[in-house]
C-alpha positions as CSV (number, residue, x, y, z in Angstrom):
1,M,107.8,-179.5,58.4
2,N,106.4,-176.1,57.4
3,T,105.4,-176.6,53.8
4,D,104.0,-173.1,53.4
5,V,107.4,-171.7,54.0
6,A,109.0,-174.2,51.7
7,T,106.7,-173.2,48.8
8,Q,107.0,-169.4,49.1
9,G,108.4,-167.6,46.1
10,N,107.5,-170.3,43.5
11,E,106.0,-168.8,40.4
12,E,105.0,-169.8,36.9
13,A,107.7,-169.1,34.4
14,T,105.3,-169.3,31.4
15,K,101.6,-169.8,31.0
16,S,102.1,-173.2,29.3
17,V,104.0,-174.6,32.3
18,P,101.9,-175.4,35.5
19,N,103.1,-174.2,38.9
20,F,103.6,-177.5,40.8
21,L,103.9,-175.8,44.1
22,E,100.6,-174.0,44.1
23,D,98.3,-174.7,47.0
24,E,95.3,-175.8,45.1
25,D,93.5,-179.0,45.9
26,Y,94.5,-181.8,43.6
27,E,92.9,-184.6,45.5
28,E,90.5,-185.3,42.6
29,E,93.4,-185.9,40.3
30,E,95.1,-188.2,42.8
31,H,92.5,-190.9,41.9
32,S,92.6,-190.5,38.2
33,E,95.3,-191.2,35.5
34,P,96.3,-188.6,32.9
35,S,94.9,-189.4,29.4
36,V,98.4,-190.2,28.2
37,M,100.2,-193.5,27.5
38,A,102.8,-194.5,30.1
39,G,105.6,-193.9,27.6
40,A,104.3,-190.7,26.1
41,V,106.6,-187.7,26.1
42,L,106.5,-184.1,24.9
43,P,106.7,-183.3,21.1
44,S,109.8,-181.4,20.0
45,K,112.4,-181.5,17.2
46,T,115.2,-180.5,19.5
47,A,116.1,-180.5,23.1
48,V,114.3,-177.8,25.0
49,K,116.1,-175.3,27.2
50,V,115.0,-175.3,30.8
51,T,112.4,-172.7,31.8
52,E,112.2,-172.7,35.6
53,A,108.7,-173.1,36.8
54,D,109.9,-173.5,40.3
55,D,112.1,-171.3,42.4
56,E,115.1,-173.7,42.8
57,S,117.1,-171.4,45.1
58,D,116.4,-173.8,48.0
59,T,117.7,-176.9,46.1
60,V,121.2,-178.3,46.4
61,G,123.7,-178.6,43.6
62,A,122.1,-176.4,40.9
63,D,123.9,-176.5,37.6
64,S,125.2,-173.3,36.0
65,T,125.0,-174.4,32.4
66,D,121.9,-174.5,30.2
67,E,122.9,-177.9,28.8
68,A,122.7,-179.6,32.2
69,N,118.9,-179.2,32.4
70,L,117.9,-180.1,28.9
71,I,115.3,-182.9,28.2
72,P,116.8,-184.6,25.1
73,D,114.6,-185.1,22.1
74,T,114.5,-188.9,22.5
75,F,112.5,-188.4,25.8
76,R,109.8,-186.4,24.0
77,S,109.4,-187.5,20.4
78,E,106.9,-190.3,21.1
79,A,104.1,-187.9,22.1
80,R,103.4,-187.1,18.4
81,R,101.7,-190.5,18.2
82,N,99.2,-189.6,21.0
83,P,96.7,-187.0,20.1
84,N,95.8,-186.5,23.8
85,A,99.3,-185.6,24.8
86,P,100.5,-183.7,26.7
87,K,98.3,-183.0,29.7
88,Y,100.9,-181.4,31.9
89,G,103.2,-180.1,29.2
90,R,106.6,-180.4,31.0
91,T,109.3,-178.9,28.8
92,F,112.0,-178.6,31.5
93,F,114.0,-180.7,34.0
94,T,114.9,-179.1,37.3
95,D,117.0,-180.0,40.3
96,K,113.7,-180.9,42.1
97,D,113.0,-183.5,39.3
98,R,116.6,-184.8,39.5
99,L,116.2,-185.1,43.3
100,G,112.9,-187.0,43.1
101,L,114.0,-189.4,40.4
102,W,117.2,-190.2,42.2
103,F,115.3,-190.8,45.4
104,L,112.9,-193.2,43.6
105,W,115.9,-195.0,42.1
106,K,117.3,-195.5,45.5
107,F,114.1,-196.1,47.4
108,P,111.4,-197.4,45.0
109,L,107.8,-197.4,46.1
110,A,107.3,-194.1,47.7
111,T,104.0,-192.4,48.3
112,S,103.0,-189.0,47.1
113,K,103.3,-187.7,50.6
114,Q,106.8,-189.0,50.9
115,L,107.8,-187.4,47.7
116,G,106.3,-184.2,49.1
117,I,108.7,-184.5,52.0
118,V,111.6,-184.9,49.6
119,W,110.5,-181.9,47.5
120,G,109.4,-179.8,50.4
121,I,105.9,-179.3,49.0
122,K,102.4,-180.5,49.9
123,K,101.1,-184.0,49.1
124,A,98.7,-182.8,46.4
125,S,101.3,-180.8,44.6
126,A,103.8,-183.6,44.9
127,H,101.2,-186.0,43.4
128,K,100.6,-183.7,40.4
129,R,104.4,-183.3,39.8
130,A,104.7,-187.1,39.9
131,L,101.8,-187.4,37.4
132,A,103.7,-185.0,35.1
133,L,106.8,-187.1,35.4
134,K,104.7,-190.2,34.7
135,E,103.4,-188.5,31.5
136,L,107.0,-188.2,30.4
137,G,107.5,-191.9,31.1
138,L,110.2,-191.1,33.8
139,V,108.3,-192.7,36.7
140,S,105.5,-195.2,37.0
141,S,103.2,-196.3,39.8
142,E,102.0,-199.4,41.6
143,K,98.5,-199.3,43.1
144,I,97.8,-201.0,46.4
145,I,94.2,-201.4,47.7
146,G,93.6,-198.8,50.4
147,M,96.4,-196.6,49.3
148,T,97.2,-194.1,46.6
149,Q,99.9,-194.9,44.0
150,L,103.3,-196.0,45.1
151,W,105.8,-194.4,42.7
152,F,109.0,-195.9,41.2
153,L,111.6,-195.0,38.7
154,T,111.4,-196.4,35.1
155,K,114.2,-197.4,32.7
156,R,113.5,-194.1,30.9
157,G,113.9,-192.2,34.1
158,Y,117.1,-194.0,34.8
159,D,118.4,-193.1,31.3
160,L,117.6,-189.4,31.9
161,L,119.4,-189.4,35.3
162,H,122.4,-191.0,33.5
163,F,122.2,-188.4,30.8
164,H,122.3,-185.7,33.5
165,G,125.4,-187.2,35.1
166,V,123.9,-189.0,38.1
167,R,126.1,-191.9,39.1
168,D,125.3,-194.1,42.1
169,E,126.4,-197.7,42.7
170,R,124.6,-198.0,46.0
171,V,121.2,-198.7,44.5
172,P,119.0,-201.8,44.1
173,G,117.9,-202.9,40.7
174,L,115.0,-201.0,39.0
175,Y,111.6,-202.0,40.5
176,K,109.5,-204.3,38.3
177,L,105.7,-203.6,38.2
178,G,103.8,-206.1,40.3
179,S,106.7,-207.4,42.4
180,V,105.6,-205.6,45.6
181,R,105.3,-207.9,48.6
182,V,102.5,-206.5,50.8
183,F,103.6,-208.5,53.9
184,N,106.7,-206.3,54.3
185,L,105.4,-203.1,52.7
186,E,104.9,-201.4,56.1
187,H,108.6,-201.9,56.9
188,R,109.7,-200.8,53.4
189,L,107.6,-197.6,53.6
190,A,109.0,-196.9,57.0
191,I,112.5,-197.0,55.7
192,T,111.5,-194.7,52.8
193,Q,110.0,-192.3,55.3
194,V,113.2,-192.1,57.3
195,A,115.2,-191.6,54.1
196,A,112.8,-188.9,52.8
197,Q,113.1,-186.9,56.0
198,L,116.9,-187.2,55.9
199,V,116.9,-185.9,52.3
200,A,114.6,-183.0,53.2
201,G,116.8,-182.1,56.2
202,V,113.9,-182.5,58.7
203,S,115.1,-185.7,60.4
204,D,115.9,-185.9,64.2
205,I,118.9,-187.9,63.1
206,Q,120.5,-184.8,61.6
207,K,119.7,-182.8,64.7
208,K,121.5,-185.2,67.0
209,S,124.5,-186.3,64.8
210,K,127.9,-185.1,66.0
211,I,128.9,-184.8,62.4
212,P,126.9,-182.4,60.1
213,I,124.7,-184.5,57.8
214,P,123.9,-182.8,54.4
215,S,120.5,-182.9,52.8
216,G,119.1,-182.8,49.2
217,L,121.3,-184.0,46.4
218,Q,124.4,-184.1,48.7
219,I,123.0,-186.8,51.0
220,L,121.7,-189.2,48.4
221,P,125.1,-190.7,47.6
222,L,125.7,-191.2,51.3
223,L,122.6,-193.3,51.9
224,I,123.1,-197.0,51.6
225,P,119.9,-199.2,51.5
226,E,119.9,-202.7,52.9
227,R,119.5,-204.4,49.5
228,Y,122.7,-202.9,48.3
229,M,124.5,-204.2,51.4
230,N,123.0,-207.6,50.9
231,S,124.3,-207.8,47.3
232,T,127.9,-206.6,48.1
233,Y,128.1,-208.9,51.1
234,G,127.0,-211.8,49.0
235,T,129.7,-211.0,46.5
236,M,132.4,-210.8,49.2
237,A,131.4,-213.8,51.3
238,S,130.3,-216.3,48.6
239,R,132.2,-219.4,47.7
240,Y,131.6,-222.6,45.9
241,D,130.8,-225.5,48.1
242,K,132.1,-228.7,46.5
243,V,130.1,-230.9,48.8
244,E,126.8,-229.2,48.3
245,K,127.8,-228.3,44.7
246,K,126.4,-224.7,44.9
247,V,127.5,-221.2,45.9
248,V,127.1,-220.6,49.6
249,I,127.7,-217.7,52.0
250,D,130.7,-218.1,54.3
251,P,130.7,-215.7,57.2
252,D,134.2,-216.9,58.2
253,Q,135.4,-215.8,54.8
254,A,133.8,-212.4,55.4
255,W,135.5,-212.1,58.8
256,R,138.9,-212.9,57.3
257,D,138.3,-210.2,54.7
258,Q,137.5,-207.8,57.5
259,E,140.7,-208.6,59.3
260,R,142.7,-208.1,56.1
261,M,141.1,-204.7,55.6
262,A,142.0,-203.7,59.2
263,Q,145.6,-204.8,58.7
264,E,145.9,-202.8,55.5
265,V,144.6,-199.6,57.3
266,E,146.9,-200.1,60.3
267,S,149.9,-200.7,58.1
268,G,149.2,-197.5,56.1
269,R,148.5,-199.3,52.8
270,L,144.9,-198.1,52.8
271,K,143.4,-194.9,54.2
272,V,140.8,-195.4,56.8
273,S,138.4,-193.1,55.0
274,E,138.7,-195.2,51.8
275,A,138.5,-198.6,53.4
276,L,134.7,-199.2,53.1
277,A,134.5,-197.5,49.7
278,K,137.0,-200.1,48.4
279,N,135.4,-203.0,50.4
280,P,131.6,-202.3,50.3
281,G,130.8,-205.8,51.4
282,Q,131.9,-204.8,54.9
283,W,128.9,-202.5,55.4
284,T,127.1,-205.7,56.4
285,L,128.2,-206.5,59.9
286,T,130.1,-209.8,60.5
287,T,131.7,-211.0,63.7
288,D,134.3,-213.7,64.4
289,Y,131.5,-215.6,66.2
290,A,129.8,-216.1,62.9
291,S,129.1,-219.7,61.9
292,R,130.1,-220.9,65.3
293,S,128.2,-221.0,68.5
294,Y,126.0,-218.0,67.5
295,G,125.1,-219.4,64.1
296,N,125.5,-217.3,60.9
297,Q,125.9,-214.0,62.7
298,N,125.9,-211.3,60.0
299,H,123.5,-208.5,59.7
300,P,122.9,-205.6,57.3
301,V,121.2,-202.6,59.0
302,D,118.1,-201.2,57.3
303,L,119.8,-198.0,56.2
304,A,123.4,-196.7,56.6
305,I,124.6,-193.1,56.4
306,D,128.2,-193.1,55.1
307,L,130.2,-190.5,57.0
308,E,133.6,-192.1,56.3
309,A,134.9,-188.9,54.8
310,H,135.1,-187.6,58.4
311,R,136.9,-190.7,59.8
312,T,140.5,-190.5,60.8
313,D,140.9,-193.4,63.2
314,I,140.2,-197.1,62.6
315,K,139.0,-197.5,66.2
316,R,136.6,-194.5,66.0
317,P,133.9,-195.1,63.4
318,V,131.6,-192.2,62.6
319,S,129.0,-193.6,60.1
320,L,125.5,-194.3,61.3
321,G,123.5,-197.5,61.2
322,I,119.7,-197.2,61.2
323,E,117.5,-200.1,62.3
324,I,113.8,-199.8,62.0
325,E,111.8,-202.1,64.2
326,L,108.0,-202.0,64.0
327,T,107.4,-205.3,65.8
328,L,109.3,-206.9,68.7
329,K,111.7,-209.6,67.6
330,N,111.9,-212.8,69.7
331,P,114.7,-212.5,72.3
332,E,117.2,-214.8,70.5
333,D,116.9,-212.9,67.2
334,L,117.2,-209.6,69.0
335,K,120.2,-210.8,70.9
336,K,121.8,-211.9,67.6
337,V,121.3,-208.5,65.9
338,V,122.5,-206.4,68.9
339,S,125.4,-208.6,69.7
340,T,126.6,-208.5,66.0
341,M,126.5,-204.7,66.2
342,A,128.3,-204.6,69.6
343,R,131.0,-207.1,68.7
344,Q,132.1,-205.1,65.7
345,R,134.5,-203.4,68.0
346,E,136.2,-206.5,69.2
347,R,139.0,-208.9,68.3
348,G,140.7,-207.1,65.4
349,A,137.6,-206.1,63.5
350,F,137.2,-203.1,61.3
351,P,134.3,-201.4,63.2
352,V,131.8,-200.0,60.8
353,F,129.3,-197.8,62.7
354,G,129.8,-195.2,65.4
355,T,126.2,-195.3,66.5
356,Y,123.2,-197.6,65.9
357,I,119.9,-195.8,65.9
358,Y,116.8,-197.8,66.5
359,M,113.6,-196.2,65.1
360,G,110.1,-197.4,65.8
361,H,106.9,-196.5,67.7
362,K,106.7,-199.0,70.6
363,Q,108.5,-198.3,73.8
364,G,108.7,-202.0,74.5
365,I,111.0,-202.4,71.5
366,F,113.3,-199.6,72.7
367,D,113.4,-201.1,76.2
368,A,114.3,-204.5,74.9
369,V,117.1,-203.2,72.7
370,K,118.5,-201.2,75.6
371,A,118.4,-204.1,77.9
372,V,120.4,-206.4,75.6
373,A,122.9,-203.6,74.8
374,K,123.3,-202.9,78.5
375,K,123.9,-206.6,79.3
376,M,126.7,-206.6,76.7
377,G,128.2,-203.3,78.0
378,S,127.5,-201.5,74.7
379,E,124.6,-199.3,75.7
380,R,126.5,-196.1,74.7
381,F,126.6,-197.2,71.1
382,F,122.8,-197.4,70.8
383,A,120.2,-194.7,70.5
384,S,116.4,-194.7,69.9
385,M,114.2,-192.3,68.0
386,T,110.5,-192.3,67.3
387,L,109.3,-192.8,63.8
388,K,107.2,-189.8,62.6
389,Y,104.7,-189.0,59.9
390,A,105.1,-186.1,57.5
391,D,103.3,-183.7,59.7
392,G,105.6,-184.5,62.6
393,K,103.2,-186.6,64.6
394,N,104.4,-189.9,66.0
395,Y,103.8,-193.0,63.8
396,D,101.0,-195.1,65.3
397,G,101.2,-198.2,63.1
398,E,99.0,-197.0,60.2
399,A,101.4,-197.4,57.3
400,W,98.9,-196.3,54.7
401,R,99.2,-192.8,56.2
402,F,102.8,-192.5,55.1
């Protein structure tokens, strides 16, 4: 991505507001914290009208009213208690801020470089912007040895998004400091990387999709993380087992629900483009082989792109399922995943995805997926793409470089 082009035309609106898109080197600040308490915010008696420090002409969904971009007094009053505040002096809230906060709500634990992709700016400038948002208490960070901060949305940030009218059910719960699991951090950052490139409009997925995929604020409601799919599937497929005396997941129940949904669409009682919106548990794939000879055969993809608004035929799905594989699964696990995807089109099912895109960096993984899909006669539904860093170079397994 050409960050020089993306940052042209950005100017300071006032001397008191820093230009977050300037090309200075902020690497020194990247390893230091601002001298402000995590909850500190800017002092003011009333909500401050937005003064644009950034050229927002390249952002999506800009509001035409002054009220839409106010930072309410409750988000700034606490700074009076801290004589050192503020360091960055943010008195405005732009579409870039809204985009970054929303992204961190949906994909918590993103690096400064990944936020730079989302915002279309350089890593150092993105880091400084994130520090300014942290000064307001809107984001916080988790530090991992060998990496810079990993950013996430705070409750205060969520409240501000809600104040500005952002509504999104397809999100995990807010991240809790200290709950990161390092063993799966590489995979988590890889998913965030793919999502960031989609939001920025620089993903190969957008280039190859038959249906135009939006970017910026427009794409965020369409991105469905795995954890949301897990929660909705659990709600749909759970039942109380009287023998085990606990709530269990019943794939057969999920399959019956899928058959019912397909019947409602075919009878005209439910529009095909509304089916998954009203039955979100079906984003997790389930086949009629589940809980039988193939075991509990249900599978959420790592990331889904909801393109159901363009769907007109129950037998022709258009949404995209993205699977990120950084290590080769054992043959049986791979067969289970691929067959679950392939069999979505069989035996009265409501097929969910038009294409499954495998992303990774090892040719052996792509070859293994292709071989299983070909054996099942479903090769045409699968595609592979190489995972890439922010600079466009192929991922080489060094996750700390995300």
